[in-house]
Backbone as JSON, one array per atom type, in Angstrom:
{
  "sequence": "XXXXXXXXXXXXXXXXXXXXXXXXXXXXXXXXXXXXXXXXXXXXXXXXXXXXXXXXXXXXXXXXXXXXXXXXXXXXXXXXXXXXXXXXXXXXXXXXXXXXXXXXXXXXXXXXXXXXXXXXXXX",
  "N": [[4.73, 6.35, -18.24], [3.07, 4.81, -15.61], [1.03, 2.22, -14.77], [-1.07, 1.23, -12.2], [-2.54, -1.41, -10.41], [-4.6, -2.38, -7.92], [-5.43, -5.13, -5.74], [-7.12, -7.58, -3.66], [-8.48, -6.59, -1.49], [-11.27, -6.58, 0.88], [-13.8, -7.94, 3.08], [-13.27, -8.46, 6.48], [-13.01, -9.96, 9.71], [-12.3, -8.34, 12.85], [-8.99, -8.67, 14.0], [-8.28, -10.4, 12.04], [-6.63, -11.16, 8.85], [-5.37, -9.74, 5.81], [-4.04, -9.69, 2.48], [-2.87, -7.3, 0.41], [-2.34, -6.62, -3.02], [-0.42, -5.02, -5.55], [-0.21, -4.52, -8.79], [2.06, -3.61, -11.3], [2.48, -3.3, -14.27], [5.07, -3.02, -16.62], [8.21, -1.75, -17.78], [9.39, 0.22, -16.28], [9.03, -0.08, -13.59], [11.05, -0.69, -11.74], [12.29, 1.68, -11.21], [10.97, 3.01, -9.29], [10.11, 3.94, -5.99], [7.69, 2.51, -3.84], [4.49, 3.04, -2.42], [1.93, 2.62, 0.09], [-1.23, 3.92, 0.77], [-4.1, 5.1, 2.59], [-7.6, 5.87, 2.73], [-10.22, 6.88, 4.62], [-13.81, 7.31, 4.85], [-14.67, 10.72, 4.78], [-12.24, 11.53, 5.71], [-8.78, 12.6, 5.34], [-6.43, 11.42, 2.88], [-4.04, 9.1, 4.02], [-0.68, 8.23, 4.88], [0.57, 4.9, 4.83], [2.57, 2.84, 4.44], [5.84, 2.38, 2.97], [8.23, 1.41, 0.46], [11.57, 0.94, -0.64], [13.25, 1.25, -3.86], [14.86, -1.02, -4.29], [13.85, -2.65, -2.38], [15.1, -3.0, -0.01], [14.8, -1.17, 2.02], [12.28, -0.07, 4.24], [9.39, 1.72, 5.39], [7.12, 2.73, 7.9], [3.93, 3.91, 9.01], [3.12, 4.94, 12.34], [0.79, 3.77, 13.3], [0.52, 1.31, 12.08], [2.78, -0.14, 12.47], [4.41, -3.15, 13.2], [2.18, -4.62, 12.64], [1.52, -4.51, 9.92], [3.13, -5.38, 6.82], [5.18, -4.37, 4.25], [6.19, -5.32, 1.01], [8.05, -6.18, -1.96], [8.19, -7.56, -5.23], [10.25, -7.44, -7.66], [10.68, -8.88, -9.94], [8.19, -9.91, -10.5], [6.9, -7.6, -10.76], [5.33, -6.43, -8.74], [3.9, -5.13, -5.77], [3.31, -5.67, -2.31], [1.06, -5.64, 0.49], [0.95, -6.92, 3.48], [-1.42, -7.42, 5.87], [-1.97, -7.77, 9.18], [-3.64, -8.66, 12.28], [-5.9, -6.99, 12.12], [-7.89, -4.06, 12.65], [-11.03, -2.45, 13.39], [-10.7, 0.29, 12.86], [-8.95, 0.28, 10.78], [-10.39, 0.2, 8.52], [-10.9, 1.3, 5.27], [-10.38, 2.76, 2.0], [-7.74, 1.46, 0.24], [-4.8, 2.5, -1.33], [-2.26, 2.03, -3.75], [0.84, 3.52, -4.71], [3.29, 5.18, -6.78], [6.53, 6.54, -6.59], [9.18, 8.51, -7.78], [12.21, 7.0, -7.4], [12.84, 7.58, -4.49], [11.86, 6.81, -1.09], [8.86, 8.15, 0.12], [6.6, 10.0, 2.19], [4.64, 11.82, 1.84], [1.67, 12.21, 0.14], [1.44, 13.92, -2.03], [3.82, 13.83, -3.32], [3.92, 11.62, -4.84], [3.8, 10.04, -7.99], [2.15, 8.35, -9.51], [-0.93, 6.58, -9.25], [-3.01, 3.91, -8.07], [-6.36, 2.59, -8.5], [-7.54, 1.97, -6.14], [-8.56, -0.18, -3.41], [-11.1, -1.62, -1.49], [-11.05, -2.07, 1.98], [-12.6, -3.58, 4.63], [-13.14, -3.84, 8.01], [-14.73, -5.67, 10.36], [-16.22, -5.42, 13.6]],
  "CA": [[3.45, 6.15, -17.58], [3.01, 3.59, -14.79], [-0.33, 1.86, -14.39], [-1.1, 0.46, -10.96], [-3.83, -2.07, -10.2], [-4.65, -3.04, -6.61], [-6.38, -6.21, -5.51], [-6.96, -8.24, -2.38], [-9.32, -6.05, -0.44], [-12.45, -7.35, 1.21], [-14.37, -7.84, 4.42], [-12.62, -9.38, 7.41], [-13.31, -9.66, 11.11], [-11.21, -7.79, 13.64], [-8.01, -9.68, 14.32], [-7.96, -11.18, 10.85], [-5.54, -10.73, 7.97], [-5.55, -9.62, 4.37], [-2.86, -9.28, 1.75], [-3.14, -6.5, -0.77], [-1.34, -6.66, -4.08], [-0.45, -3.9, -6.49], [0.52, -4.9, -9.99], [2.53, -2.42, -12.03], [3.1, -3.78, -15.51], [5.87, -2.01, -17.3], [9.64, -1.88, -17.51], [9.88, 1.29, -15.42], [8.68, -0.34, -12.19], [12.23, -0.74, -10.89], [12.78, 3.03, -10.91], [10.06, 3.67, -8.37], [9.72, 3.53, -4.65], [6.26, 2.26, -3.82], [3.85, 3.32, -1.14], [0.52, 2.34, 0.32], [-1.97, 4.94, 1.49], [-5.5, 4.74, 2.79], [-8.51, 6.98, 2.95], [-11.52, 6.53, 5.18], [-14.82, 8.33, 4.53], [-14.6, 11.97, 5.52], [-10.88, 11.78, 6.2], [-7.77, 12.79, 4.31], [-5.61, 10.26, 2.55], [-2.91, 9.04, 4.94], [0.4, 7.3, 4.58], [0.58, 3.64, 5.57], [3.87, 2.18, 4.36], [6.56, 2.58, 1.71], [9.37, 0.52, 0.27], [12.52, 1.5, -1.58], [13.34, 0.64, -5.18], [15.45, -2.36, -4.18], [13.14, -3.43, -1.37], [15.93, -3.16, 1.19], [14.35, -0.23, 3.05], [10.85, 0.11, 4.39], [9.01, 2.75, 6.36], [5.73, 2.53, 8.27], [3.3, 4.83, 9.94], [3.11, 4.38, 13.69], [-0.4, 3.0, 13.61], [0.55, -0.03, 11.49], [4.03, -0.82, 12.81], [4.26, -4.41, 13.89], [1.0, -5.33, 12.15], [1.55, -4.54, 8.45], [4.43, -5.56, 6.2], [5.22, -4.06, 2.82], [7.25, -6.02, 0.3], [7.92, -6.06, -3.41], [8.84, -8.56, -6.06], [10.52, -6.7, -8.88], [10.55, -9.79, -11.08], [6.76, -10.01, -10.79], [6.41, -6.23, -10.9], [4.21, -6.37, -7.81], [4.17, -4.76, -4.38], [2.33, -6.29, -1.43], [0.88, -5.15, 1.85], [0.4, -7.94, 4.37], [-2.05, -6.75, 7.0], [-2.35, -8.7, 10.25], [-4.25, -8.07, 13.48], [-6.68, -5.86, 11.63], [-8.79, -3.4, 13.58], [-12.08, -1.71, 12.67], [-10.2, 1.58, 12.41], [-8.19, 0.11, 9.53], [-11.34, 0.25, 7.41], [-10.62, 2.41, 4.36], [-9.92, 2.4, 0.67], [-6.28, 1.42, 0.22], [-4.24, 2.85, -2.62], [-0.82, 1.98, -3.93], [1.34, 4.66, -5.46], [4.68, 5.09, -7.19], [7.27, 7.79, -6.52], [10.48, 8.33, -8.41], [13.45, 6.64, -6.69], [13.03, 7.64, -3.04], [10.72, 6.64, -0.21], [8.21, 9.4, 0.5], [5.39, 9.81, 2.97], [3.67, 12.83, 1.42], [1.0, 11.72, -1.07], [1.63, 14.85, -3.15], [5.1, 13.54, -3.96], [3.8, 10.4, -5.62], [3.5, 10.36, -9.38], [1.12, 7.5, -10.09], [-1.83, 5.99, -8.27], [-3.99, 2.93, -8.48], [-7.76, 2.98, -8.33], [-7.93, 1.7, -4.77], [-9.29, -1.4, -3.07], [-11.78, -1.42, -0.2], [-10.82, -2.98, 3.11], [-13.58, -3.35, 5.68], [-12.88, -4.69, 9.17], [-15.89, -5.66, 11.24], [-15.88, -5.64, 15.02]],
  "C": [[3.48, 4.8, -16.85], [1.56, 3.36, -14.41], [-0.27, 0.94, -13.19], [-2.49, -0.12, -10.76], [-3.78, -2.82, -8.89], [-5.67, -4.17, -6.62], [-6.18, -6.76, -4.11], [-7.79, -7.68, -1.25], [-10.53, -6.92, -0.18], [-12.93, -7.08, 2.61], [-13.73, -8.89, 5.31], [-13.01, -8.99, 8.83], [-12.07, -9.08, 11.81], [-10.29, -8.92, 14.1], [-7.57, -10.52, 13.14], [-6.86, -10.55, 10.02], [-6.03, -10.62, 6.53], [-4.21, -9.31, 3.74], [-3.29, -8.54, 0.5], [-1.99, -6.64, -1.76], [-1.52, -5.45, -4.98], [0.43, -4.29, -7.67], [0.86, -3.64, -10.78], [3.22, -2.86, -13.31], [3.88, -2.68, -16.2], [7.33, -2.09, -16.88], [10.15, -0.86, -16.52], [9.64, 1.04, -13.95], [9.9, -0.23, -11.28], [12.81, 0.64, -10.59], [12.03, 3.67, -9.74], [10.06, 3.05, -6.99], [8.2, 3.43, -4.63], [5.7, 2.52, -2.44], [2.42, 2.83, -1.12], [-0.06, 3.47, 1.16], [-3.38, 4.42, 1.72], [-6.32, 5.99, 3.04], [-9.85, 6.45, 3.42], [-12.52, 7.63, 4.84], [-14.7, 9.56, 5.41], [-13.22, 12.33, 6.04], [-9.92, 11.99, 5.04], [-7.02, 11.47, 4.06], [-4.37, 10.27, 3.45], [-1.92, 7.95, 4.54], [0.31, 6.07, 5.45], [1.98, 3.04, 5.6], [4.51, 2.49, 3.02], [7.78, 1.67, 1.68], [10.26, 1.1, -0.82], [12.53, 0.72, -2.9], [13.84, -0.8, -5.09], [14.65, -3.27, -3.25], [13.9, -3.55, -0.07], [15.47, -2.27, 2.33], [12.84, -0.12, 3.04], [10.58, 1.16, 5.45], [7.52, 2.61, 6.61], [5.21, 3.67, 9.12], [3.21, 4.15, 11.3], [1.91, 3.47, 13.93], [-0.45, 1.63, 12.94], [1.83, -0.79, 11.82], [3.76, -2.07, 13.61], [3.07, -5.22, 13.43], [1.03, -5.5, 10.63], [2.98, -4.72, 7.96], [4.32, -5.26, 4.71], [6.39, -4.81, 2.2], [7.04, -5.83, -1.2], [8.67, -7.19, -4.08], [9.05, -7.9, -7.41], [10.43, -7.6, -10.12], [9.09, -9.92, -11.49], [6.1, -8.65, -10.95], [5.19, -6.03, -10.01], [4.71, -5.93, -6.44], [3.01, -5.27, -3.53], [2.21, -5.51, -0.12], [0.18, -6.24, 2.63], [-0.13, -7.25, 5.61], [-2.54, -7.79, 8.0], [-2.96, -7.94, 11.41], [-5.08, -6.85, 13.11], [-7.67, -5.37, 12.66], [-9.89, -2.68, 12.78], [-11.61, -0.36, 12.15], [-9.28, 1.49, 11.19], [-9.1, 0.15, 8.3], [-11.12, 1.5, 6.57], [-10.46, 1.86, 2.95], [-8.4, 2.51, 0.67], [-5.79, 1.62, -1.21], [-2.75, 2.55, -2.64], [-0.4, 3.12, -4.85], [2.83, 4.49, -5.75], [5.32, 6.47, -7.16], [8.67, 7.55, -7.06], [11.57, 8.14, -7.37], [13.37, 6.55, -5.17], [11.73, 7.39, -2.28], [10.19, 8.01, 0.18], [6.97, 9.08, 1.31], [4.29, 10.79, 2.58], [2.99, 12.37, 0.14], [1.2, 12.65, -2.27], [2.91, 14.58, -3.92], [5.07, 12.24, -4.76], [3.26, 10.73, -7.01], [2.32, 9.59, -9.95], [0.35, 6.79, -8.98], [-2.69, 4.91, -8.9], [-5.39, 3.42, -8.18], [-8.27, 2.73, -6.92], [-8.67, 0.39, -4.61], [-9.85, -1.24, -1.66], [-11.4, -2.5, 0.79], [-11.82, -2.61, 4.2], [-13.33, -4.35, 6.8], [-14.06, -4.57, 10.12], [-15.48, -5.99, 12.67], [-16.59, -6.86, 15.58]]
}
């Protein structure tokens, strides 16, 4: 069982930055690729970014490329999402998730989820 706890969400003006954190206490963290997803009201959950077990590989959705950076610190058992140049359309609840071994973009292929953290970008 992997428990995930997100933090770092909040209200920011367009063009601003936020850094989300996802803590995953437990020895099994290093077996999992980690992903960030988001869900806006009335919309389906969508893939944002993912990172491999080692952290050497990352993958981003087109709408965040060049603005968001995913990283992980396996010693601290934490994954991060640095979000820059935020836009009002980035407003959503952001979730981190864990998938066994490989980077995945389909939320159905993730095994564990956090509770989510709200990000609101004002125009």
